Every structure is written in C-alpha cells, then in structure tokens.
C-alpha positions in Angstrom: 0.0 0.0 0.0 1.5 3.4 -1.0 1.6 6.4 1.3 -1.1 9.0 0.4 0.8 12.3 0.1 -0.5 14.9 2.6 -3.0 12.5 4.2 -1.7 13.0 7.7 -2.2 16.8 7.2 -5.9 16.3 6.4 -6.6 14.6 9.7 -7.8 16.6 12.8 -5.7 15.1 15.5 -6.9 15.5 19.1 -4.9 17.3 21.8 -2.9 14.1 22.3 -2.1 13.8 18.6 -4.4 10.8 18.2 -7.4 9.9 16.0 -9.9 7.0 16.6 -9.7 4.3 14.0 -12.7 2.0 13.5 -11.5 -1.3 11.9 -14.0 -3.1 9.7 -13.9 -6.4 7.8 -13.9 -5.4 4.1 -15.7 -8.7 3.1 -18.4 -8.9 5.8 -18.6 -5.2 6.9 -18.5 -6.4 10.5 -16.9 -3.9 12.8 -13.9 -5.7 14.4 -12.3 -3.2 16.8 -11.7 0.4 17.8 -8.2 1.6 18.3 -6.2 4.9 18.1 -3.6 6.0 15.6 -1.0 8.8 15.8 0.8 10.2 12.7 3.5 7.6 13.0 1.1 4.7 13.3 -0.9 6.0 10.2 2.3 6.4 8.2 3.4 2.9 9.1 0.0 1.5 8.2 0.1 3.1 4.9 3.7 2.0 4.2 3.3 -1.6 5.3 -0.3 -2.2 4.3 -1.0 -3.7 7.7 -2.5 -2.0 10.7 -0.4 -0.1 13.3 -1.9 1.7 16.3 -0.9 3.8 19.3 -1.4 2.1 22.6 -2.6 4.7 25.1 -2.1 2.4 28.1 1.5 1.4 27.1 2.5 4.7 25.5 3.9 3.0 22.4 3.2 1.9 18.8 1.9 -1.6 18.3 1.7 -3.7 15.1 -1.6 -5.6 15.2 -0.8 -9.3 15.0 2.9 -9.0 15.6 2.7 -11.3 18.6 -0.6 -13.2 18.0 -0.3 -13.6 14.2 -3.8 -12.2 13.7 -2.7 -9.5 11.3 -5.0 -7.2 9.3 -4.2 -6.4 5.7 -5.5 -2.9 4.8 -7.9 -2.6 1.9 -8.6 1.1 2.2 -8.8 3.9 4.7 -11.5 6.6 4.9 -11.9 9.7 7.0 -15.2 11.1 8.2 -16.8 14.4 7.3 -15.1 16.1 10.3 -11.7 14.5 9.5 -11.4 13.4 13.1 -12.1 9.7 12.8 -10.8 6.9 10.4 -12.5 3.9 9.0 -9.9 1.2 8.2 -11.3 -1.6 6.1 -9.2 -4.8 6.3 -8.8 -8.4 5.3 -8.4 -10.0 8.8 -6.2 -13.0 9.3 -7.6 -14.3 12.5 -9.7 -12.8 15.3 -9.5 -9.1 16.1 -10.2 -9.5 19.8 -7.7 -10.8 22.4 -10.4 -13.1 23.7 -10.4 -15.0 20.5 -13.6 -13.5 19.2 -13.9 -12.3 15.6 -14.9 -8.8 16.9 -14.2 -6.9 20.0 -17.9 -5.8 20.0 -19.5 -9.0 21.3 -21.1 -7.7 24.4 -24.8 -6.7 24.3 -25.7 -3.5 26.1 -29.2 -3.1 24.8 -31.5 -4.9 22.5 -33.0 -8.3 22.2 -30.9 -11.3 23.4 -33.3 -13.5 21.5 -32.3 -11.7 18.3 -28.6 -11.5 19.1 -27.9 -15.2 19.8 -29.6 -17.3 17.1 -28.7 -14.8 14.3 -25.0 -15.0 14.7 -23.8 -15.5 18.2 -23.0 -19.2 18.2 -21.8 -19.2 14.6 -19.6 -16.1 15.3 -18.1 -17.8 18.4 -17.5 -21.0 16.5 -16.0 -19.2 13.6 -13.7 -17.3 15.9 -12.5 -20.5 17.6 -11.7 -22.1 14.1 -9.8 -18.9 13.1 -7.9 -18.9 16.4 -7.0 -22.6 15.9 -5.7 -21.8 12.4 -3.4 -19.0 13.6 -2.5 -20.5 17.0 -2.4 -24.2 16.7 -3.1 -26.3 19.9 -2.1 -29.8 20.6 -5.0 -32.2 20.7 -7.4 -29.8 18.9 -9.6 -31.6 16.3 -9.8 -28.4 14.3 -6.0 -28.1 14.1 -5.8 -31.8 13.1 -8.2 -31.2 10.3 -6.4 -28.1 9.0 -3.0 -29.9 9.2 -4.4 -32.8 7.2 -5.3 -30.6 4.3 -8.3 -30.1 2.1 -8.7 -33.7 1.0 -9.3 -34.8 4.6 -11.6 -31.8 5.2 -13.7 -32.6 2.1 -13.9 -36.3 3.1 -15.4 -35.2 6.5 -17.8 -32.8 4.7 -19.0 -35.7 2.5 -19.4 -38.0 5.5 -21.4 -35.5 7.5 -23.7 -34.8 4.5 -24.5 -38.5 4.2 -25.1 -38.7 7.9 -27.6 -35.9 7.6 -29.5 -37.7 4.9 -29.6 -40.9 6.9 -30.7 -39.2 10.1 -33.5 -37.3 8.3 -34.7 -40.5 6.8 -34.7 -42.8 9.7 -33.2 -41.4 13.0 -35.6 -38.6 13.9 -35.4 -34.8 14.0 -33.1 -34.4 17.0 -30.4 -36.6 15.4 -30.9 -34.8 12.1 -30.3 -31.5 13.8 -27.2 -32.9 15.4 -25.8 -34.1 12.1 -26.5 -30.7 10.5 -24.6 -29.1 13.2 -21.6 -31.3 12.5 -22.0 -30.5 8.8 -22.1 -26.8 9.4 -18.9 -27.1 11.5 -16.9 -29.0 8.9 -18.2 -26.5 6.2 -16.7 -23.7 8.3 -13.4 -25.5 8.6 -13.5 -25.9 4.7 -14.1 -22.1 4.4 -11.2 -21.2 6.8 -8.9 -23.5 5.0 -9.4 -21.4 1.9 -9.4 -18.1 3.7 -13.1 -17.6 3.0 -16.0 -17.0 5.4 -19.7 -17.7 5.8 -20.2 -14.1 4.5 -18.8 -15.3 1.2 -21.5 -18.0 1.1 -24.1 -15.3 1.9 -22.8 -13.3 -1.0 -23.2 -16.2 -3.3 -26.8 -16.7 -2.1 -27.6 -13.0 -2.6 -26.3 -13.1 -6.2 -28.3 -16.3 -6.9 -31.6 -14.9 -5.6 -31.0 -11.4 -6.7 -31.0 -9.7 -3.4 
C-alpha cells in the first residue's frame, strides 16, 4: 500500500495527537475493533499495508498481530466528514479480539438477546474459535488436526457428514438430524477457513443467486 501524500495533514488530530480508528472487515462489513492512531502509526500502516496503532495504556506503537499472528491487511482507509475519525477496512487474518472472538464488539448492552444469539452469536463464536486454531495451533485440537491434514481430509469429512444428515433425516428422527446438521455446518466452516473464506462469502453467493 502506498503512502497518500498529505493524508496526515488532512486529519484533525486531538490534543494528544491521536485519532480514533474503527476497523471493519472489508468482506463482511463487521466492525472488528476500535483503536487509536497517531501520525507515525498511520504512516506505518500506509507504508506496510498492515494496521499499526498507538497504545494509550503502554504509550507506544503496536503492530496488530505481531505477537498473535492475527494480522490485518489494509484494503482502504476513509476519514469522516469532520476529518477526526478513520474507517480502516481490512482483510483480517484471525480474530481481532484478544478473547479469540472475531470482533471486540461481542457484548450486548441493549437490544433483544433473542435476536442476538440465534442470528450469529453461536456461529460467530465457532468461527472465531476455528480462526484462532488456524493461527494459533493447539495440541489435541480436532480443528487443528483437520487443518493440518489438508483439504482432502476436510472434504472427506464434509461428505461423510452430508451422508449422515440424509440418513438421520430418513430414519433417525429430528433431534439426530439437527445434530448431524450441526456437524456438517462445523466442517463446512473449517473448509471455508482453509481457503481463507468465510460464511459471508456464502451469503454473498446466495444473494447473487436470488437477486438480493
């Protein structure tokens, strides 16, 4: 990513020389985190193509993912109408949050819990766990085992789970069918992770197919 000449001069830095930077997944539009940049962090971000921030607690620059491996490749950077906030759209390689979640914004302050959990809570947590295992392998992890075996093994498991869904639906009852569908969904997510894709890419394909 090339440095945009004069960009730093266009930003209205606060009295500490900082500007808030909202980091958003460029593929899913999910807000991943909020951090702060100073002029040096912004310059390093532009030069390296990966996110750099200023840690207010430690009083130093930090390169996102330098320790965890959960790096963020910058797609583009926008500033708002007042030039005092940045929107950094990225391709995330692993969870943004130190808890292992995809996004730091996973706490619900207000709204419907009923709406929050089924729509994405469980899948989001599962996806974050798979992404974390991909970046930070752990001994004894089934996800790590699958990813290390490669796509052939993953595809084999997807096929096996698909057959088990059919068998369960035909003769083993609804509860068993739902259990097998859950297994199929998990292995499908592992397949997506192995190809650096996400469920949002599947949603995009569905939207194109049905014209929405």
